Residue, then its C-alpha position, 0 to 999 in steps of 0.5 A: m499500500k503506498p503512503t497518504r501523499c509525497p513527503t516535503g523536502e524537509e520531512c526528507t531531511t529530518n527523516a520524519l513520520i509519514e501517515q498511513p493510510d488507513g489498515a496499513y502495515g508497517r511504519a513509514v518514514a521519509c528520507w532522501y532516495p540515492q540519487m540516481g541518473g543525477y536527480t534527487s528523489k523523495c522517498v518514503v521508506i516502509v518497513e514491511d518485516p523488521d528482519t528483512c522486507f521493506s519497500a522504498w517509494i520514490w518520487s523524483d524530480g527529472e528523469f528516472p531509470f523506472d517506469g512511472d511520471s517523474g515526480i507525480d506518482p510514486v514507483r515502488l522499490h520492493h528490497c529483500s535486505p539492506d545489507q545488500f545496499v550496505t555490501f553494494g557501496e562498500l564495493v563501488r567505494e573499493l573500486q572508486e579508490r582503486 
């Protein structure tokens, strides 16, 4: 289930809690999604399983490498492990430092 609205920039910066639709499961927190394609993206992360899964609802302010209307409707990305992002980021940092 998607969040009730797109967060503001200030909410993303402060990681504010975002109201969820009635009956929705999980905690919704505003944040900035990592830049992709050179554009920033407002995001609401909803933790669906405290041990693994989460969804990121992403609103981009420009071109975005996923289907959807940029900045109008969010794109949902379901992720299975935040540890995979950490491992990926550490690998990329190591590659850049070589």
